[in-house]
C-alpha positions in Angstrom: 0.2 0.1 0.3 1.4 3.5 -1.2 0.8 6.0 1.5 0.0 9.3 0.1 2.0 12.4 2.0 0.2 15.3 3.0 1.1 18.6 1.2 2.2 21.2 3.8 -0.6 23.7 3.7 0.7 27.2 2.4 2.2 30.0 4.9 0.9 33.6 4.5 0.7 36.9 5.7 -2.1 40.0 5.8 -2.1 42.8 7.6 -5.9 43.8 8.4 -6.0 48.2 7.8 -7.7 49.8 9.8 -8.9 53.2 11.5 -10.7 54.3 14.2 -12.8 57.7 14.0 -14.1 60.3 16.0 -17.1 58.5 17.0 -15.3 55.2 18.3 -16.5 53.7 14.8 -14.4 51.1 13.4 -13.5 51.0 9.4 -11.3 48.6 7.9 -10.4 47.9 4.5 -10.6 45.3 2.3 -9.0 45.4 -1.6 -10.5 43.1 -4.6 -8.4 39.8 -5.5 -7.0 40.5 -9.2 -8.4 37.3 -10.5 -11.7 36.6 -8.4 -12.0 40.5 -7.9 -13.9 39.2 -4.1 -12.9 41.2 -1.2 -9.8 40.0 0.9 -7.5 41.7 2.9 -3.6 42.8 2.0 -1.9 39.3 1.7 0.9 38.1 0.4 4.4 35.2 1.6 7.0 35.8 3.9 9.7 37.8 2.6 13.4 37.3 3.3 14.9 39.3 6.0 11.3 40.6 7.2 9.5 40.0 10.1 5.9 38.6 9.5 4.5 41.7 10.6 6.3 43.8 7.8 6.0 41.6 5.3 1.8 42.0 5.6 2.8 45.7 6.4 4.7 45.5 3.2 1.6 44.2 1.1 -1.0 46.4 2.2 1.0 49.3 0.4 1.7 46.8 -2.3 -2.5 46.5 -2.6 -3.3 49.1 -1.1 -1.2 52.2 -0.8 -1.1 52.2 2.8 1.1 52.8 5.9 0.8 52.1 9.3 1.9 51.0 12.5 1.7 47.1 12.4 1.1 45.2 16.0 4.3 42.3 15.8 1.5 39.9 17.6 -1.2 38.5 15.7 -4.8 38.8 15.8 -5.4 35.3 14.9 -5.2 33.1 11.8 -7.4 31.9 9.0 -7.4 29.6 6.5 -8.3 29.1 2.8 -7.7 27.9 -0.5 -5.2 28.8 -3.4 -6.2 28.2 -6.4 -2.8 28.3 -8.6 -2.3 29.3 -12.4 -1.7 25.6 -13.2 -5.0 24.9 -12.1 -3.6 22.7 -8.4 -4.9 23.8 -5.5 -3.5 24.0 -2.1 -4.4 25.2 2.0 -3.2 28.5 2.6 -2.4 29.2 6.9 -2.8 33.1 7.2 -1.1 34.8 9.7 -3.7 38.4 10.5 -1.9 41.4 11.9 -3.3 44.8 12.6 -1.8 48.1 10.9 -3.1 50.7 12.7 -3.1 53.1 9.3 -1.3 56.3 9.1 -1.8 57.6 5.7 -2.8 56.7 2.0 -1.1 57.5 -1.0 -1.9 58.6 -4.1 -0.3 56.0 -6.4 0.5 52.8 -5.6 2.3 49.8 -7.1 -1.0 47.1 -7.4 -3.6 50.4 -7.9 -4.6 49.5 -11.2 -4.6 45.8 -10.7 -7.6 46.1 -7.2 -10.4 47.9 -5.9 -10.1 49.5 -2.4 -12.3 50.4 0.1 -13.3 51.4 3.5 -16.3 49.1 5.4 -17.2 48.6 8.9 -16.9 46.0 11.0 -20.0 44.1 9.6 -20.0 44.6 6.5 -16.2 43.8 6.2 -17.1 40.8 8.1 -19.7 40.2 5.5 -17.7 41.0 2.3 -15.1 38.2 2.9 -16.0 34.5 1.9 -13.2 32.7 4.4 -15.3 31.6 7.7 -11.8 32.1 9.9 -11.3 36.0 8.4 -15.1 36.8 8.8 -15.4 36.3 12.7 -11.5 37.9 13.2 -13.1 40.7 12.0 -16.2 40.9 13.6 -14.9 40.2 16.6 -11.5 42.9 15.8 -14.5 45.1 18.3 -16.8 44.1 19.0 -20.6 46.4 20.1 -20.7 46.9 22.6 -23.8 45.3 24.6 -26.8 47.1 25.7 -26.6 48.4 30.0 -27.5 46.5 32.4 -31.7 47.1 33.3 -31.0 49.2 36.9 -28.7 51.0 34.5 -30.8 52.3 32.3 -33.5 53.2 34.8 -31.6 55.5 36.0 -30.6 57.0 32.9 -33.8 57.5 32.2 -34.8 59.5 35.2 -32.6 61.7 35.0 -33.3 62.8 31.4 -36.7 62.8 32.5 -36.3 65.4 35.3 -34.6 68.0 32.8 -37.0 67.5 30.7 -39.7 67.7 32.7 -39.9 70.0 36.2 -42.3 67.8 37.9 -39.6 65.1 37.7 -37.1 67.1 39.4 -37.9 66.6 42.7 -37.0 62.6 41.6 -34.2 63.6 40.5 -33.0 65.2 43.5 -33.4 61.9 45.8 -31.6 59.5 42.8 -28.1 58.8 44.6 -25.0 60.3 42.9 -22.8 57.6 41.1 -20.6 60.1 39.8 -18.5 60.1 36.0 -16.9 57.3 36.3 -17.9 55.6 33.6 -17.2 58.4 31.0 -14.1 59.2 33.1 -12.8 55.7 32.5 -13.7 56.1 28.5 -12.1 59.5 28.0 -9.1 58.3 30.1 -8.9 55.5 27.3 -9.4 58.0 24.7 -5.9 60.1 26.2 -3.8 56.7 25.9 -4.9 55.9 22.2 -4.0 59.4 21.3 -0.6 59.2 22.8 0.1 55.4 21.8 -0.5 57.7 18.3 1.9 59.5 18.8 4.8 57.3 20.3 4.7 55.2 17.5 4.9 58.2 15.2 7.2 59.6 17.5 9.2 56.1 16.8 9.5 56.1 13.3 12.5 59.3 13.7 12.7 62.4 11.6 12.3 65.8 11.6 9.1 65.6 13.5 10.4 64.2 16.6 9.6 66.9 18.9 6.2 67.4 17.5 5.0 64.1 18.9 6.6 64.3 22.0 5.0 67.4 22.9 1.7 65.6 21.4 2.4 62.8 24.3 2.7 65.6 26.9 -0.9 67.1 26.2 -2.5 63.7 26.5 -0.6 63.2 29.7 -1.8 66.3 30.9 -5.4 65.2 29.5 -5.1 61.9 31.6 -4.0 63.8 34.6 -7.2 66.2 34.9 -9.7 62.7 34.5 -7.5 61.4 37.4 -8.0 64.1 39.2 -11.3 64.4 39.0 -12.2 60.8 39.5 -9.8 60.2 42.9 -12.3 63.7 43.9 -15.3 61.6 43.3 -14.7 58.7 44.6 -14.5 60.8 47.8 -17.2 62.5 47.4 -19.9 60.8 45.5 -21.9 58.9 48.3 -22.2 55.3 45.9 -20.1 54.1 43.2 -20.5 51.6 40.4 -17.6 49.9 41.9 -15.5 49.5 45.4 -13.8 52.6 45.3 -10.5 50.7 45.6 -11.1 48.9 42.2 -12.1 52.2 41.0 -8.6 54.1 42.0 -6.0 50.8 41.0 -7.8 50.8 37.4 -7.5 55.1 36.8 -4.4 54.6 38.3 -3.0 51.9 36.5 -3.9 53.8 33.0 -2.7 57.0 34.2 0.5 55.2 34.8 0.5 53.9 31.2 -0.1 57.9 29.3 2.6 59.0 32.5 5.6 56.0 31.7 4.8 56.9 27.4 5.2 60.8 28.4 8.3 60.1 30.1 9.8 57.8 27.1 9.4 60.8 25.0 11.2 63.0 27.4 14.1 60.6 27.1 14.0 61.0 23.4 14.0 64.5 23.7 16.6 64.8 26.3 19.0 62.0 24.2 18.6 64.4 20.8 17.8 60.7 19.1 15.5 60.7 15.7 16.2 57.3 14.6 15.2 54.2 16.7 16.1 50.1 16.1 13.3 48.1 14.6 12.6 46.3 18.0 11.5 49.7 19.7 9.2 50.2 16.0 7.7 46.8 17.2 7.3 47.6 20.9 5.6 51.5 19.6 3.1 48.5 17.6 2.6 46.9 20.8 1.7 49.6 22.7 -0.7 51.2 19.9 -2.8 47.7 20.2 -2.3 47.1 24.1 -4.0 51.4 24.2 -7.1 50.3 21.1 -7.9 46.8 23.4 -7.8 49.1 26.4 -10.0 51.8 24.7 -12.4 48.2 23.9 -12.4 46.8 27.2 -13.1 49.6 28.8 -17.1 51.0 27.8 -17.8 46.9 28.2 -18.0 47.8 32.2 -20.6 49.2 32.0 -22.4 46.5 32.3 -19.9 43.8 33.1 -22.0 41.1 33.7 -23.8 40.8 30.6 -20.1 41.8 28.5 -18.1 39.3 31.1 -16.7 37.0 28.0 -15.8 39.7 25.9 -13.8 41.2 28.9 -11.8 38.4 29.4 -11.0 37.6 26.0 -9.9 41.5 25.7 -7.7 41.1 28.8 -6.2 37.9 27.8 -5.4 40.4 24.7 -3.6 42.2 26.7 -1.9 39.8 28.5 -0.3 38.2 25.2 0.3 41.4 24.4 2.2 42.0 27.2 4.1 38.5 27.2 5.6 39.1 23.5 7.0 43.0 24.3 9.0 41.0 26.9 10.3 38.7 24.0 11.1 41.9 21.8 12.8 43.6 24.4 14.7 41.0 24.9 15.7 40.9 21.2 16.5 44.2 20.8 18.7 44.7 23.6 21.0 41.6 22.9 21.1 43.8 19.3 21.8 46.9 21.4 24.6 45.5 22.9 26.6 43.4 20.2 26.3 46.9 18.4 27.2 48.8 21.0 30.4 46.4 22.1 31.8 45.8 18.8 31.7 50.2 17.9 33.4 50.7 21.5 30.4 53.0 22.6 29.1 52.5 25.6 26.9 55.3 25.7 25.1 53.9 23.1 24.4 50.9 24.8 23.4 53.0 27.9 21.3 55.2 25.8 19.4 52.6 24.3 19.2 50.7 26.9 17.1 53.4 28.8 14.3 54.1 25.7 14.0 50.1 25.8 13.2 50.5 29.5 10.8 53.4 29.3 9.1 51.8 26.9 9.1 48.2 28.7 6.8 50.1 32.1 4.6 51.0 29.2 3.5 48.0 27.9 3.7 47.0 32.0 0.9 49.1 32.8 -1.6 48.2 29.9 -0.9 44.5 31.9 -1.4 46.4 34.8 -4.7 48.0 33.7 -6.0 43.7 32.3 -5.0 43.0 35.6 -7.4 46.1 37.2 -10.0 45.0 35.4 -10.1 41.2 35.5 -10.5 41.6 39.0 -13.1 43.7 38.6 -15.3 40.8 36.4 -14.6 38.4 39.3 -16.0 40.7 41.9 -18.4 41.5 40.0 -19.6 39.7 37.0 
């Protein structure tokens, strides 16, 4: 009996180009395939000399003309059947990497061969044919489920009290719960903006000071929000969570933006304008961690209804932190070899300082995940 050897699957990489609008909605860029004209993501084979997420970003430029910050930690994998020109069909397994789009060129190599279009997540998930890819896109930023019955009732009563003078007496008797959820979401927005500015800063070039200033401004906004939260914790009679849980969460979030600002300060102090690939990779992880945080925080309005999704997102934050540690160690090793070979000890000292700051940023996002995980255990 002749044994038939199974043909190994083709390994490919793909980018998930996305942007988050001012209203918080996420859009994804899809392209058409060259032959079947179906909607797909930019993808291709691994490229020698490039890490997988860098190869995915390269395909995104070649096929869609977009530039952005690629996260080196894949979002997941999906499979499809690839038909070759000779008619042979092979199974392809694709690693998918988030790409936060910063710009799109007017011209790019495959512009005349494909159509590009921005979709919201639900539309994009429905447009692609691969079930696993549809699931990854649809779950990239899940819609927030409705808030609980009690919160909806209180919100309705407050609105009625504002509109109907006869009900204002009832509004005055309602327990004051503060604006903690709004404050958490406002703070998460500063993390997203700060992470974006940090990633742009680590691209190097003449705009380092501009991006450092943006991080500084976001850090001051975050400080104001944190101060308001701590004041409310002291003066509000009824809080949605234990007071130590509220202060612990806002402190972890504030530490993350503080560390971003510390990174920018160190870079401007040492007058750096070029950075290693590992530093840029860590900034990509920070961008993804901020995006995940901005999704998970609104879900706290109804922990019981959203517990499963919250735990998925906190697990993603822990995964990102673990990968960042690996990148940090690899970067330090490369930095040491380069500094030793050139006999430039100061280059190692400065580079190690930047790596240390970046590592602490990601560590603070893991602290955020731990604080939120604790809330789920206590309240779900």
